[in-house]
C-alpha positions as CSV (number, residue, x, y, z in Angstrom):
1,X,2.5,-20.6,-1.3
2,X,0.2,-17.8,-2.7
3,X,1.5,-14.5,-4.1
4,X,-0.1,-12.8,-1.1
5,X,1.9,-15.0,1.3
6,X,5.1,-14.7,-0.8
7,X,4.8,-10.9,-0.7
8,X,4.5,-10.8,3.1
9,X,7.5,-13.0,3.8
10,X,10.3,-10.9,5.4
11,X,8.4,-7.6,5.6
12,X,8.6,-5.7,8.9
13,X,6.5,-2.8,10.0
14,X,3.2,-4.4,9.0
15,X,0.4,-4.6,11.5
16,X,-3.4,-4.6,11.7
17,X,-5.3,-1.7,13.1
18,X,-8.7,-0.1,12.9
19,X,-9.6,3.2,11.2
20,X,-12.4,5.5,12.2
21,X,-15.4,5.2,9.9
22,X,-15.4,9.0,9.3
23,X,-11.8,9.1,8.1
24,X,-11.4,9.9,4.4
25,X,-8.4,8.1,3.0
26,X,-7.1,9.1,-0.4
27,X,-7.0,6.2,-3.0
28,X,-4.5,5.6,-5.7
29,X,-5.8,3.1,-8.2
30,X,-3.0,1.4,-10.1
31,X,-5.0,-1.6,-11.2
32,X,-4.1,-2.7,-14.8
33,X,-0.6,-1.3,-14.5
34,X,2.5,-3.5,-14.3
35,X,5.9,-2.9,-12.6
36,X,7.5,-0.5,-12.2
37,X,4.6,1.8,-12.6
38,X,2.6,0.9,-9.5
39,X,5.6,1.6,-7.3
40,X,6.6,4.8,-9.2
41,X,3.1,6.2,-9.0
42,X,2.9,5.4,-5.3
43,X,6.2,7.1,-4.6
44,X,5.1,10.2,-6.6
45,X,1.8,10.3,-4.6
46,X,3.6,10.0,-1.3
47,X,6.0,12.8,-2.4
48,X,3.0,15.0,-3.2
49,X,0.7,14.1,-0.3
50,X,-0.8,17.0,1.6
51,X,0.4,17.8,5.1
52,X,-2.0,16.2,7.7
53,X,-2.8,13.3,5.4
54,X,-1.4,10.3,7.2
55,X,-2.8,7.4,5.1
56,X,-3.0,6.3,1.4
57,X,-4.8,3.3,0.0
58,X,-3.2,1.8,-3.1
59,X,-5.4,-0.6,-5.2
60,X,-3.5,-3.1,-7.4
61,X,-4.1,-6.3,-9.3
62,X,-0.4,-6.8,-10.1
63,X,1.1,-9.4,-7.6
64,X,4.7,-8.1,-7.8
65,X,3.5,-4.7,-6.6
66,X,2.9,-6.4,-3.2
67,X,6.7,-6.9,-2.8
68,X,7.8,-3.5,-4.3
69,X,5.4,-0.9,-2.8
70,X,5.6,-1.9,0.9
71,X,9.4,-1.7,1.2
72,X,9.6,1.7,-0.6
73,X,6.8,3.0,1.7
74,X,8.5,1.7,4.8
75,X,11.7,3.5,3.7
76,X,9.7,6.7,3.9
77,X,8.4,5.9,7.4
78,X,5.0,4.4,6.5
79,X,3.5,1.4,8.0
80,X,1.8,-1.1,5.7
81,X,-1.3,-3.3,5.7
82,X,-2.2,-5.5,2.8
83,X,-5.7,-6.8,2.3
84,X,-6.9,-9.1,-0.5
85,X,-10.2,-7.4,-1.4
86,X,-11.1,-10.1,-4.0
87,X,-9.2,-12.8,-5.8
88,X,-6.3,-11.2,-7.6
89,X,-6.9,-7.6,-6.2
90,X,-5.3,-6.0,-3.2
91,X,-5.6,-2.9,-1.2
92,X,-2.3,-1.7,0.3
93,X,-2.9,0.8,3.1
94,X,0.1,3.0,3.9
95,X,-0.1,5.0,7.1
96,X,1.9,7.1,9.5
97,X,1.1,7.1,13.2
98,X,0.5,10.5,14.7
């Protein structure tokens, strides 16, 4: 079982959805950082996110972040999508429905 599959086991609130091409989504790049820093920086960013911004993309290359960031974001009411953008690198999209 891959790290990607392992990270998805048991997570609820995850779904696939389209995003309008014109939507600008803030990006938090935590590649090169190891736990707990990816989760801590994501939480800080979510705490400071401007009103009206309903999405955040988090870039990571640290597999354990796939099992720490999503549950923390879901506690804050965010949905989660995870996409492997290349081998060993992921984009975690956090979003709130309007």
